[in-house]
N, C-alpha and C positions, 0 to 999 in steps of 0.2 A: 354386281351389275343388274341383277334382276330387281333389287330393291330400288335402285335409281329409276328404272323404267316405271315401276309401280308408283313411285312418288310423283313422277312427271305426269302420269295419267291422272292421278288424284288431283293434282294442282290444276290441270287443264279442266277437269270436270267441275271443280269448285269455282274456277273463274267463269265457266259457262253458266253455272247455276247462279252466281252472283249477278252476272250481266242480265240473265233472264229475269231475275227478281227485280233488279233496278229498272229494267224496261217496263215490267208490269206496273210497278209503283208509279213510275213517271206517267205512263199512259192512263192509269186509273185515277191519278191525282190531278189530271188535266181537265177539270170540269169547265163547262162554258161559263161566261160571265153572268148569265141569268141564274145559274145554279149556285154561285159562290156568294157567301155573305160579304157585305161591304165593310170596309174600315171607316171609322169616323171621318177622316179627311175626304174620303170618297163621297160620303153622305153630304158633306158641306159643299163640295164642288157641284155635285149633282143638284142639290137644292138651289144653289145660286144660279146655275145655268137654267134649270127648268122654270124657275120663277122670275127670271130676269130681274134679280134684285139690284137695287141701286147701292152705291157705296154707303150711303147713310143707313140703309136697311142691313147691309152686311155688318156695319159697326154695331148696330143694335143686336143683331143676331149673335155676334161674338160675345157681347156682354151677357146676353141671355144664356148662351152656352156655358160661359165661365160660371155663372150663378148656378146653373143646373149641375155642372160638374162638381162644384164645391159641396152642394147639398148631397149629391150622390156619394161623394167620398166619405162624408160624415156618416151617412147611413151604412155604407159598406164597412166602415170601421166599427160601428156599433154592432153590426151583424157578426163581424169577426169575433168581437169580444164575447158576444152571447154564445157563439159556437164553442169558444174556448171554455166558457163556464159550463155549458151543457155537457161537453165531453169530459170535463173534470169530474162530473158526478159519477162517471163510470169507475173512478178510482175507489169510491166508497163501497163498503161491503154491502150495505143496503141502500139502494138509490132512493133519495128523498123525492117522493112523487110530487109533492107540492112544489118544491124548487124546480123540478123538471118541467112541470106544467106551466109554471110562471115563465121560465125561460122560453119554452115553446110558444107561449102566447106573445111574448115580447118579440120573438123572431117573426111571427106572423104579422104583428103590428109594424115591424120594420119593413117587411115586404110590401105591406099595404101602403106604407108611406112612400116607398120608392115608386110605386105605381102612380100615386097621387102627384108626387113631385114631377114625374115625367109627363103626366097628362097636363098639368098646369104649365109646364115648359112649352108644350105644343100649343096650348091656348094662347100664351103670351106671344109665341112666334107668329101665330096666325093673325094676331091683333096688329102687328107691325106691317102687314101686307095691305096692298090696295085691294079694292073689291075685284079688280080684274085678276089679281094674282091668287086670290083665295081659292077659286075652283082648281087652279093648278096645284095649289098646296094640298087640297083635299085628295087629289089624285096621287100626289107624292106620298102622302101619309099612308094611303092604301097600299101603294107599292112597297114602301118602307116597312110597314107592319107585316106584309107578306114575307119579305126577306128575313126579318129578324125572327119570325115565327117558324122558319124552316127548321126541321129537326137537325140537330148538330150530330157530331160523332158520338158513338156510344161511349158512356163513361166507363173508365177502366175500373175493375174491381179493386 
């Protein structure tokens, strides 16, 4: 009988500990909207609302977005392949320094290209706007860049 009581106490304590942990995680994970990064559909809706875009502009925006997405996917795939090649060098007894440096240089060029493609995307997007919308776009870009530059969660080791 004593062991039954012991197990009941342990179970109750574990349940209380679990509830406390879940409550803490729920409360700490409930950041305000200004603190949370936005998803791409939220960016689109926010952009369309803030700029009072016409249907024609929305159609052009969707085309620009698809073009940008396609370019970025190609660059992501190239970066993935470069990372695979880089870490494959670790299997060698003596790492080929020239090959490693070439891959690292290619990764840097890939990163630079991603930045270029994104910048050009925003230049094209700004060009479809009216002069009245462009200052609103500039404000949006400033807010957007502030949001995406927020520090994310710490990477896991």
